[in-house]
TORLOPA-367438 format. One record per atom (N, C-alpha, C, O): x, y, z. Coordinates in steps of 0.05 Angstrom, whole numbers, plus 32768, in hexadecimal, padded with zeros to 4 digits. Layout:
XYZ;...
***
This chain:
7FE385AD8723;7FF7859C8731;7FF885818724;7FE485748721;80108579871D;8013855E8711;801285498727;8022854B873A;800085368724;7FFD85228739;8012850C8735;800B84F6872C;802B8513873B;804084FF8737;803D84E78748;804584D18740;803284EA8760;802E84D48772;801B84BF8766;802084A78768;800684C98759;7FF384B7874D;800084A88735;7FFC84908732;800F84B78725;801D84AA870F;803084958719;8032847F870E;803F849C872E;805384898738;804584708743;804F845A873F;802F84738751;8021845C875B;8017844A8745;801784328747;800E8457872F;800684478718;801D8437870D;801A841F8706;80358444870B;804C84368700;805584208714;805E840A870C;80548426872E;805D84138742;804B83FA8742;805483E5874B;803283FD8739;802183E58738;802883D38720;801F83BC871F;803883DE870D;803F83CE86F6;805D83C686F6;806483B386E8;806D83D48705;808A83CF8705;809483CD8722;808783D88734;80AA83BF8726;80B583BB8741;80C383D4874C;80DB83D48750;80B383E98752;80BE8402875C;80BB8404877A;80C784168787;80AC83F28786;80A883F387A3;808F840487AA;8081840E8798;808A840687C4;8072841487CD;807A843187D5;808B843587E6;806D844487C8;8074846087CE;8068846987E8;8054845E87F1;8075847C87F5;806A8487880F;80518498880A;804B849F87F3;8044849E881F;802C84B0881D;803384CD881F;802384DE881A;804C84D38827;805484EE882B;805A84FC8811;805984F087FC;806285168813;8068852687FA;8081851C87ED;8094851387FA;8082851F87D2;809A851987C3;80AE853087C4;80A6854787C9;80C7852A87C0;80DB853F87BF;80DE854A87A3;80E6853C8791;80D6856387A0;80D785708785;80F48579877F;810185848790;80FD85738767;8118857A875F;8116858F8749;81018594873E;812C859C8743;812D85B1872F;812C85A58713;8132858D870F;812485B586FF;812385AC86E4;810B85B886D5;80F785BF86E2;810D85B986BA;80F785C586AB;80DF85B386AA;80C885BC86A7;80E3859986AD;80CD858686B1;80C8858386CF;80D6858F86DF;80B4857386D6;80AE856F86F2;80BE855786FC;80B8854086F5;80D3855D870B;80E685488715;80E285438733;80DF85568742;80E4852A873A;80DF85238756;80F2850D875F;80FC84FD874E;80F7850C8779;810384F48785;80ED84E68795;80DF84F387A5;80E984CC8790;80D684BD879F;80E484A587AB;80F08495879D;80E184A287C6;80ED848C87D4;80D8847687DA;80C2847D87E2;80DE845D87D4;80CD844787DB;80DC843287EB;80F3843687F1;80CE841D87F1;80DC84088800;80EF83F887EE;80FD83E687F8;80EF83FE87D4;810283F187C2;8119840287BA;812C83F887AD;8119841C87C1;812F842D87BA;8126844987B5;810F845187BA;8138845A87AB;8132847687A4;813284798786;8142846E8778;811E8488877C;811A848B8760;811984A88758;810E84B98766;812584AE8741;812284C88734;810B84C68721;810B84B5870F;80F784D78724;80DE84D58714;80DB84F08705;80DA85058712;80D884EE86EB;80D5850686DB;80BA850486CC;80B484F186BF;80AA851986CF;8091851C86C1;8095853086AB;8098854886B1;809485278692;8099853A867B;8080854B8677;806985428679;808585658672;806F85788670;8068857F8653;8054858C864E;807885758640;8074857F8625;806A85698612;806C85528619;8061857285FB;8053855F85E9;8066854A85DD;805D853685D3;8080855085DD;8093853D85D2;809D852885E6;80B2851C85E3;808D852485FC;809585118611;809B84F58607;80B084EA860E;808B84E985F5;809184CE85EC;80AC84CD85DD;80BC84BA85E0;80B284E285CD;80CB84E385BF;80E384E685D3;80F784D985D0;80DF84F785E7;80F484FC85FB;80F984E2860B;811084DB8610;80E484D48612;80E784BB8620;80F684A6860F;810884988619;80F084A585F5;80FD849285E4;811B849885E2;812B848585E0;812284B185E1;813F84B885E0;814D84B185FA;816484A785F9;814184B58610;814D84AD862A;8151848F862A;816684858633;813D84808622;814084638621;8155845A860D;816384468612;8157846885F7;816B846185E3;8187846385EE;8198845185EA;818D847885FE;81A8847A8609;81AB8465861F;81C1845A8622;81978460862E;8198844B8643;81A084308636;81AF84218641;8195842A861F;819B84128610;81B784128606;81C583FD8606;81C1842985FD;81DD842B85F3;81F08425860A;820384168607;81EB84308622;81FC842B8639;81FC840D8640;821184028645;81E58401863F;81E383E48646;81F283D38631;81FE83BE8638;81F183DB8618;81FE83CC8603;821C83D08601;822A83C085F5;822683E6860D;824383ED860B;824D83F38627;8256840A862C;824D83E08639;825583E58655;827383ED8659;827A83F9866D;828383E58646;82A083EA8648;82AA84008636;82C384038632;82988410862A;82A084248617;82A9843E8624;82B284508616;82A68441863E;82AE8459864B;829B84718645;82A484888644;8282846B8640;826E84808639;826684908652;826A84878668;825A84A7864E;824F84B68665;823B84A48675;82298499866A;824084A2868F;822D8493869F;821384A286A2;821284BB86A1;81FD849386A5;81E3849F86A9;81D3848C86BB;81D5847486B8;81C2849786CD;81B2848686DE;81A0847386CC;8195847C86B8;819D845B86D5;818E844786C5;8170844F86C3;8164845686D7;8165844D86AB;8149845186A8;813A843786B1;8141842186A8;8127843A86C2;8118842486CD;80FD842186C0;80F5840B86B9;80EF843786BD;80D5843786B0;80D28450869F;80DB846686A7;80C7844D8687;80C184648675;80A5845F866B;80A0844C865C;809284708673;8076846D866B;806D8485865A;8069849A8665;806B8481863F;80638497862E;804784A18633;804184B9862E;80358490863C;801984988641;801884AB8659;800984BF8658;802784A5866D;802784B78685;803D84CD8682;803D84DF8692;804E84CA866E;806484DD866A;807684DE8682;807E84F3868B;807D84C6868D;808D84C486A5;80A584B286A0;80A3849D8694;80BC84BB86A9;80D584AB86A9;80DE84A786C6;80DE84B986D6;80E4848E86CC;80EF848786E7;810B847C86E3;8110846A86D4;811E848886F2;813A847F86F1;8143847A870E;813784838721;8159846C8710;816684688729;817084848733;817A84948724;816C8489874D;817484A28758;819184A08762;8199848D876F;81A184B4875A;81BD84B48762;81C084C3877C;81C284DC877D;81C084B48792;81C084C187AD;81DB84CE87B2;81F084C287AC;81DA84E687BD;81F384F487C5;8201850387AE;8216850F87B3;81F585038796;820285118780;81F9852E8780;81E485358789;820B853F8775;8205855B8772;820585638755;821385578745;81F58576874E;81F3857E8732;820C858F872A;8218859C873B;8213858D8711;8229859D8707;822585BB870A;823885CA870F;820C85C48708;820685E0870C;820C85E98728;821885FE872C;820585D8873C;820B85DF8758;822985E1875C;823385F38769;823785CE8750;825585CE8753;826085E68745;827385F2874F;825585EE872F;825F86068720;825A861F8731;826D862F8734;82428622873C;823C863A874C;824D863B8765;82568651876D;825286248771;82628623878A;828086228784;829086208797;82888624876B;82A486238763;82B18609876B;82C886098774;82A385F38769;82AD85D88770;82AD85C58758;82B285AD875B;82A785CF8741;82A885BF8728;82C585BD8720;82D285D18719;82D185A58722;82EE85A2871F;82F6859B8702;82E6859186F3;830F85A186FB;831A859886E2;8318857986DE;8315856F86C8;831A856A86F4;8318854D86F2;82FC854486E9;82FA853286D8;82E7855286F3;82CC854C86EA;82C9855386CC;82BE854486BC;82D4856A86C5;82D3857386A9;82E185608697;82D8855A8681;82F88555869F;83078542868F;82F88528868C;82F8851D8676;82EB851F86A1;82DA8507869F;82C4850B868A;82BF84FA867A;82B88522868B;82A385288677;82AF8529865B;82A4851D8648;82C585378657;82D28538863D;82D8851D8632;82D38518861A;82E4850C8642;82EC84F1863A;82D484E08632;82D484D3861D;82C084E08644;82A984CE863F;829784D88628;828C84C88619;829484F28625;828584FD860F;829384F785F4;828684F185E1;82AE84FA85F4;82BD84F385DC;82B984D685D4;82B684CF85BD;82B884C485E8;82B384A885E2;829784A385D7;8293849285C6;828484B285E2;826984B085D6;826984B985B9;825E84AC85A8;827684CF85B4;827784DA8598;828784C78585;828384C9856D;829884B68590;82A884A48580;829A8489857B;82A38479856B;828484858589;8276846B8587;82668469856D;8257847B8566;82698453855F;8259844E8547;8240843E854F;824284278558;822A844B854B;8210843F8553;81FC843F853C;81F88453852F;81F084288537;81DA84288523;81C084318530;81BD84308549;81AE843A8520;81928440852A;819184548540;818284518553;81A18469853D;819F847F8551;8186848F854C;817D84928535;817A849A8562;816484AC855D;816C84C4854B;818284CF854F;815B84CB8539;816184E18526;815A84FB8534;814684FD8542;816B850F8530;81678529853E;8161853F852A;816485568531;815885388512;8152854C84FE;813D85618508;813E85788500;812B85578519;811685698523;811D8576853D;810D85858548;813585728547;813C857D8561;8146859A855D;815385A08549;813F85AB8570;814685C7856D;816485CD8570;817285BE857E;816D85E38564;818785ED856B;818585FB8586;816F85FD8590;819B86038591;8198861485A9;8187862C85A3;81868635858C;817A863785B7;816B865085B3;817E866785AC;8193866885B8;81768679859B;815D867B858D;815C86678575;816F86648567;8145865B8571;81418649855A;8146865A8541;813D8671853F;8152864D852D;8158865C8514;813F86678507;813F867C84FC;81298658850A;8110866184FE;8105867A850A;80F3868684FF;810F86828522;8105869A852F;811786B2852C;811286C78537;812C86AF851C;813F86C58518;813386DB8507;813B86F2850A;812086D484F6;811486E984E5;80FB86F584F2;80F3870B84EA;80F086E78505;80D886F28512;80CA86DC8522;80CF86C4851E;80B986E58535;80AB86D28546;808D86D3853F;808286E9853E;808186BC853A;806486BC8534;805486CA854B;805A86C78562;803F86D88543;802F86E78556;802486D5856C;802186DE8583;801D86BD8564;801186AB8579;802486A4858F;801C869C85A5;803E86A78589;805386A2859E;805A86BB85AE;806186B985C5;805786D285A1;806086EB85AE;805286F085C9;805E86F885DC;803886EA85C9;802986F085E2;803186DF85FA;802986E48610;804086C985F4;804986B8860A;806586BF8614;806F86B28627;807286D38607;808D86DA860F;808E86EF8624;807C87008625;80A286EE8635;80A687038649;80B3871C863B;80BC871B8625;80B38732864A;80C0874A8640;80DE8745863B;80E9874F8628;80EA8735864D;8106872E8649;810B871F8630;811F87248621;80F9870B862A;80FD86FB8611;80F9870D85F8;8108870A85E5;80E5871E85F9;80E1873085E2;80FA874285DD;8102874685C7;8105874C85F3;811D875C85F1;8135874C85E6;8144875585D5;8137873385EF;814D872285E6;814B871B85C9;815E871D85BA;8133871385C0;812F870E85A4;813387268593;813E8725857D;812A873D859D;812F8756858E;814C875C858A;815587658575;815C8757859F;8179875B859F;8186874A858A;81978753857B;817D87318588;8189871E8576;818087238559;819087248547;816687278556;815B8729853B;81648743852D;816587448514;816B8757853D;817587708531;8191876E8527;819B8781851A;819F8758852D;81BB87558526;81BD8742850E;81BF872A8511;81BD874D84F6;81BC873D84DE;81D6872C84DB;81D4871584D2;81EC873684E4;8205872784E2;8204870F84F4;820C86F984EB;81FA8712850C;81F886FB851E;81E486E78513;81E986CF8514;81CD86F0850A;81B986DE8500;81C386CD84E8;81BE86B584E7;81D286DA84D6;81DE86CC84C0;81F286B784CA;81F386A184BF;820186BE84DE;821586AB84E9;8208869484F6;8211867D84F4;81F286988504;81E386828511;81D7867084FC;81D886578500;81CC867B84E7;81C1866A84D2;81D8865984C5;81D4864284BF;81EF866684C0;8205865784B4;820F864184C6;8215862B84BD;8210864684E0;8219863284F3;8206861B84F4;820E860484F5;81EC862184F4;81D8860C84F4;81DA85FB84DB;81D785E284DD;81DF860784C4;81E385F884AB;81FC85E784AC;81FB85D084A4;821285F384B5;822B85E384B8;822885CB84CB;823285B684C6;821985D084E0;821585BB84F4;820485A484E8;820A858D84ED;81F085AC84D9;81DF859784CD;81EF858784B9;81EB856F84B7;8201859484AA;821185868497;8224857384A5;8229855C849C;8230857C84BB;8242856A84CA;8233855284D6;823D853C84D6;821B855784DF;820B854184EA;8203852D84D4;8202851584D9;81FE853784BC;81F7852584A6;820F8515849B;820C85008490;82278521849E;823F85148493;824884FB84A3;825584EA8498;824184FA84BD;824984E484CE;823484E084E3;822A84F384EF;822C84C784E8;821884C084FC;822684BF8517;823284AB851F;822384D58526;823084D88540;821C84DA8557;820A84EB8555;821E84C9856B;820C84CC8582;821384E38594;822B84E6859B;820084F4859A;8206850B85AB;81F1850D85C1;81DB850285BF;81F8851B85D7;81E5852085EC;81D0853485E3;81B8853185E7;81D9854A85D7;81C7855E85CB;81C1857585DC;81B5858985D3;81C7857485F6;81C1858B8608;81D4858A8620;81CB858A8637;81EE8589861B;820185848630;8208859E863F;821685AF8636;81FC85A08657;820085B78668;820885AE8684;82068596868B;821085C18695;821985B986B0;820285AD86C0;8207859B86D1;81E985B686BC;81D485AA86CC;81CC858E86C2;81BA858286CD;81D9858486AD;81D4856986A4;81E9855686B0;81EB853E86A9;81F9856086C2;8210855186CE;820A854C86EB;8202855E86FA;820F853486F4;820D852D8711;82298523871A;82368514870B;8231852B8731;824C8524873B;8249851A8758;823C85278769;82568504875E;825884FA8779;827484EF877C;827B84D98772;828584FE878A;82A184F5878D;82AF84F58772;82AF850A8764;82BA84DF876A;82C784DC8750;82B484D3873A;82BD84D08723;829B84CE8741;828884C3872D;827984D98720;827084EC872D;827684D78706;826884EC86F6;825384DE86E5;825884CA86D8;823B84EA86E5;822584E086D5;821C84F786C3;821E850F86CA;821184F086AB;82048504869A;81E784FB8697;81E184E48692;81D4850D869B;81B88507869C;81A985168686;81B585258676;818F85138685;817D85218673;8185851C8655;8190852D8648;81808504864D;818784FB8631;817084FF861E;816E84F0860A;815E85128623;814785168612;814E851F85F6;813D851D85E3;8166852A85F2;816E853385D7;8182852085CA;818E852685B6;8186850885D6;819984F585CC;819284EC85AF;817B84E885A9;81A784E9859F;81A384E08584;81BB84E78572;81D084F0857C;81B784E38558;81CC84E98545;81CD85088541;81B88514853C;81E585138542;81E78530853E;82048539853C;821685298539;82078553853D;82218560853B;822F855F8557;8224856C8569;82458551855A;825285508575;825B856B857F;825F856E8597;825F857E856E;826785998577;825185A68587;825785B98596;8238859D8584;822385A78595;822985A185B3;822685B385C4;8233858985B8;8239858285D4;8251859185DF;8250859D85F4;8267859185D0;827F859E85D9;827B85BC85DB;828585C985EE;826D85C785C8;826885E485C9;825685ED85E0;825C860185ED;824185DD85E6;823085E585FB;823E85E38616;823A85F38628;824F85CF861A;825D85CC8633;827185E38637;827385EF864C;828185E98622;829386008624;8284861A8628;828C862C8636;826D861C861B;825C8633861D;82528638863A;824E864F8642;824E86228649;824686258665;825B86358674;825486468685;82748630866F;828A863E867E;828E865A8673;8296866C8683;8289865F865A;828A867A864F;8273868A865C;827886A18664;825C867E865E;8245868C866B;824B86918688;824486A78693;8257867E8696;825D868186B2;8271869986B6;826E86A886C9;8284869B86A3;829786B186A5;828986CC86A3;829086DF86B1;827586CE8691;826586E7868E;825686ED86A8;8256870386B2;824886D886B3;823986DD86CB;824B86E586E3;824286F386F5;826486DD86E2;827686E386F8;828386FF86F5;829087088708;827F870D86DF;828B872786DB;8286873A86F2;829A874686FB;826E873E86FC;826A87528711;82708747872D;826D87568741;8278872E8730;827B8721874A;8299871F8752;82AB87258742;829D8715876A;82B887108774;82BF86F38771;82D486EA877B;82AE86E38763;82B486C7875F;82CE86C38750;82D386D2873D;82DD86AF8757;82F686AA8749;830D86BB8751;832286BA8745;830986CD8765;831E86DE876D;831986FB8766;830B87018753;8325870D8775;8322872A876F;83098735877D;82FA8727878A;8305874F877A;82EF875D8786;82D7875E8773;82DB875A875B;82C08763877E;82A88766876D;82AC877F875B;82B887938764;82A2877E8743;82A587958731;829487AC873A;827C87A98741;82A087C4873B;829187DC8743;827C87E3872F;827F87DF8717;826587ED8739;825087F58727;825A880C8715;8269881D871D;8250880B86FC;8258882086EA;8273881D86DE;827F883086D4;827E880586DF;8299880086D4;8299880586B6;8284880286A9;82B0880C86AB;82B28812868F;82AF87F8867E;82B287E28689;82AA87FB8664;82A887E48653;82C287D58652;82C387BC8652;82D987E38653;82F387D68653;82F687C5866D;830287B0866C;82ED87D08683;82EF87C2869C;82DF87A9869C;82E7879486A7;82C787AA8690;82B68793868F;82C2877D867D;82C287668684;82CD87868666;82DA87728654;82F387668662;82F7874D8660;83028776866F;831A876C867D;831287588693;831E87438696;82FC875F86A1;82F2874D86B6;82E8873386AA;82ED871E86B5;82DB87348693;82D1871C8686;82E88709867F;82E686F18682;82FE87148674;83158704866D;832186F78686;832986E08686;83228706869C;832D86FC86B5;831C86E486BF;832786D086C8;830286E786BE;82F086D286C7;82F286B986B6;82F286A386C0;82F586BD869C;82F886A68689;83128698868F;8313867F868E;832886A78694;8341869A869B;8340868A86B5;834C867586B7;8330869486C8;832D868686E1;831F866B86DD;8324865886EC;830D866986C9;82FE865186C4;830C863F86AF;8303862986AA;8320864986A2;832D863B868C;8337861F8693;8335860D8682;8341861A86AB;834985FE86B1;833385E986AE;833985D286A7;831B85F186B2;830485DE86AF;82FE85D98692;82FC85C28689;82FB85EF8683;82F585EB8666;830C85DE8658;830885CE8646;832585E58660;833C85D88653;833E85BA8659;834485AA8648;833885B38672;83388596867A;832485868669;832A85708660;830D85918666;82F885848655;830285818638;8300856B862D;830D8596862D;831585968611;832D8584860C;832D857585F8;83408585861D;83588574861A;83518556861D;835A8546860D;834085508630;833785348633;8327852B861B;832A85148612;8316853C8611;8307853585F9;8319853085E1;8316851B85D4;832C854185DD;833E853F85C6;8351852885C8;835B851D85B4;8357851F85E1;8368850885E5;835A84EE85DD;836784DA85D7;834084EF85DC;833084D785D6;832684D785B9;832184C285AD;832384EE85AD;831684F08593;832485048581;8327851B8589;832C84FC8569;8338850F8556;83228521854B;830C85188544;8329853A8548;8316854E853D;8324855E8528;833C85618527;8314856A8516;8320857B8501;831B85998508;830D859F851C;832685AA84F8;832485C784FE;830785D184FE;830085E3850D;82F785C584EC;82DB85CE84EB;82CC85C78504;82BB85D6850D;82D285AF850F;82C585A88529;82CD85BC853F;82BC85C4854E;82E785C3853F;82F085D78553;82E285F18550;82D985FE8563;82DF85FA8536;82D086138531;82B38611853A;82A986248547;82A685FC8533;828985F9853B;828685F88559;827386038564;829985EB8567;829885EA8584;829986068590;8289860D85A1;82AC86178586;82AE86328590;82958642858A;828C8652859B;828A863F8572;8272864D856A;825A8645857A;824A86568582;8257862B857F;82418622858F;8244862B85AC;822F862E85BA;825C862E85B6;8260863985D1;8254865685D2;8247865D85E5;8259866585BC;824D867F85BB;822E867E85B9;8221868E85C7;8224866C85A9;8207866985A6;81FB866285C1;81E4866A85C7;8209865285D1;81FF864A85EB;81F8866285FC;81E58661860C;8208867785FA;8202868F860A;81E8869C8601;81DA86A78612;81E2869B85E8;81C886A585DE;81B1869485E9;819C869E85F0;81B6867A85EA;81A2866885F5;819D866E8612;8186866F861B;81B386738622;81B0867A863E;81A386958641;8194869A8654;81A986A7862F;819D86C2862F;817E86BF862E;817086CB863E;817486AE861C;815786AB8619;814B869B8630;813586A18638;815A8688863B;8151867A8652;814D868C866A;8139868A8678;8160869E866E;815E86B18684;814986C6867F;813C86CF8692;814686CE8666;813286E2865F;811586D98664;810386E98668;811186BE8664;80F686B38668;80EB86BA8683;80D286B88687;80FB86C18696;80F286C786B1;80F686E586B8;80F686EC86D0;80FA86F686A4;8100871286A9;80EE87248698;80EA871E8681;80E3873986A4;80D3874C8695;80E4875E8684;80DC8768866F;80FD8762868D;81118771867D;812A8761867B;812E874D868A;813B87688669;815487598664;816A87658676;8173877B8671;81738756868A;81888761869B;81A28767868C;81A7875B8677;81B287798697;81CB87818689;81DE876A8686;81EC87688671;81DF8758869A;81F287428698;81EA872F8681;81FB87238675;81D0872D867C;81C7871C8665;81CE872A864B;81D4871C8637;81CD8744864A;81D587528631;81F3874E862D;81FC874B8616;8203874E8642;821F87488640;8224872C8635;823587288625;82148719863F;821686FD8635;821086FB8618;821D86ED8609;81FC870B860F;81F5870B85F3;820C871585E2;8212870B85CC;821A872A85EC;8231873485DD;8248872185DB;8254871E85C6;824D871285F1;826286FE85F1;825A86E785DF;826B86DC85D0;824186DF85E0;823886CA85CF;823A86D185B1;824286C085A1;823386EA85AB;823686F3858F;825386F18586;825886E78570;826586FA8597;828186F98590;828A86DC858C;829A86D6857A;828086CA859C;828786AD8599;827D86A1857F;828C86928572;826586A88578;825A869D855F;826A86A78547;827086998534;827186C18548;827F86CD8531;829D86C78532;82AA86C8851D;82A886C28549;82C586BD854C;82CA86A5855E;82D286A98575;82C5868D8554;82C986758565;82E586728571;82E886688587;82F9867A8561;83158678856B;831886898584;832886828596;830A869F8586;830C86B0859E;830186A285B7;830B86A685CD;82ED869185B3;82E2868285C9;82F8866F85D4;82FC866D85EC;8305866185C2;831A864E85CA;8331865D85D8;833C865385EC;8338867485CE;834D868385DB;8345868C85F7;8356868C8609;832C869485FA;8323869E8614;832186888628;8327868C8640;831986708620;831586598632;832E86488635;832D86348644;8343864E8627;835B863E8629;83598624861A;836786118621;834986228606;8345860A85F6;834F860D85DA;8344860185C7;8364861D85D7;836F862285BC;8379860785B0;837E85F485BF;837C86078596;838685F08588;83A285E98593;83B485FA8593;83A685D0859C;83C185C985A6;83D585C98590;83CF85C28579;83ED85D08597;840285D28582;840F85B6857E;842185B4856D;
***
């Protein structure tokens, strides 16, 4: 058990955070240990990093916080202010956004609006357009899963830590030479694009990194912030909606009846297209708002579509981490992701983000 209360009291003795209560903290979702702690000075979001790169992650969060402070009128993605970052304790304290809901919750509840997506598209484009010196370098930051280095095989020391679902997912990907070659080529193209222009990116733009309260939108979790390929951000966000469309295939979400068990392959494909069309207003709003703020070339459009496909493989492996076997819906996501990596234009056609005429 991580003694977050002890860490917070240590920080409160050094910084004006107020006096914490003696009662239990409110645990929040996230891959790190996230908490809400209320004191007599206010409410704080407290994150305890679990991994060895905590000092680097903290530095990236602080770097974006400094960018926001230095460019208050640039229209950048809003983010809760960083109050304390302690690399020794691996703890970050930020202002808590009371009453906000996560983008994932809004997505699941079908309340994620085109207006929110447009705000994200506009502000992310402004971030990508900002010329900044001394950005954190992201050369050592991973691509979406699967990491390119694992496409040929997984070291034995890692295999014993994988679930049956993860082993099945890696086997599915590694057996597909065409897909593996395409992933390597995309990673190479992305690295070249990142080297050609110093562009600030979020680096992990997903629905659960978004907070919404009324008309206000925040983007959180800036641990991957730095110089990189902006198509990583646009691709991962569009990929979220492509993945949602796949997850919705067997359900009645978005209209219509639930898909009958044992449906034909054609019925599943038809259903997937219907679900993607139902979500298209959101992905289209993001894309149009982005393009209204920032000029892009055909290669950026291609990489965005391909990274949207790669995002489904990333989600495949994330889901496989908690499964002993690979569920059928995850296999379907892998197939759609493969198609996206190999045919980025098809992603744009499916999501309604085709090149404007």
